[in-house]
N, C-alpha and C positions, 0 to 999 in steps of 0.2 A: 661616386656617392650613389647609394640606392635611392630611388624616388620616394620611398616611404619615409626616409630620414628627412627629405626636403619638406614633406608635409608637416612634420613636427617642428622643424626649424622655422618655417613660415608662420605657423600658428603662434609659436612662442615669440617671434619677432614682432607680431602684432598684438601681443598681450591678450590672446584669446584662450578660452578653455576648450577642451574637446567638446563639451556640451554646446558651446556657442557655434563652433564650426559644424557640428552635427545638425544644429538647427538651420544653418545656412544651406546645408545639403539635403535637408528634409529626411534625415535618417536618425536612427538611435545612436546615442553616444557610444555604445559598445561596438556598433558597426564601424563608426569612424575610428575608434581605437584600433580596430583590426586593420583598417587601411594604413594607419600610421605605423603599425608594427610589422607590416608586410605579410600579415596572416591572410588577408583577403585582398583581391585585386580591386582597385578603385575604378569605377565605370568612367567612360570618356566624358559623359555629361557632367560628372562631378569635377573632373580635371578642368573642364572649360569654366565651370562656375568658380572654382578656386582661382584660376588664372585671372579671371575678370575681377574678382574680389581683391586679390593681392596685387593686381596690376603687374603681373609678371607673365612670362611666356609659359605655355604648356610644356615646351621643351625643357625649361628650367625645372619645372615640377617633376618631370619624368627623368631628370638627371642626364639629359642628352647634351646639355650645355651648362656652362657656369655663368653665362650672360643672363642676368635676371630680366633685363628690359624686354618687353613684348615686341613682336614684329610689327613694324609700322608699314602699311601699304603706301608706297610712293605714288600710286596711281599710274605707273608707267607700263603695267602689264595688262 
């Protein structure tokens, strides 16, 4: 799955509009729409913000894993 599809899926799963997510990211709705459609690359800081907001891993947003749970530091490293 492409990462931009995950953006839309997460937004819809949380019953949010593109306008609401754009507000969270401090960008215009059209800019966010382009992230969702894969027209424009999403900046790392936006991925971090969304991962924290949705309580998922950045790897999940990027399509690198299907495991939605965020990484939890066990404190052993």
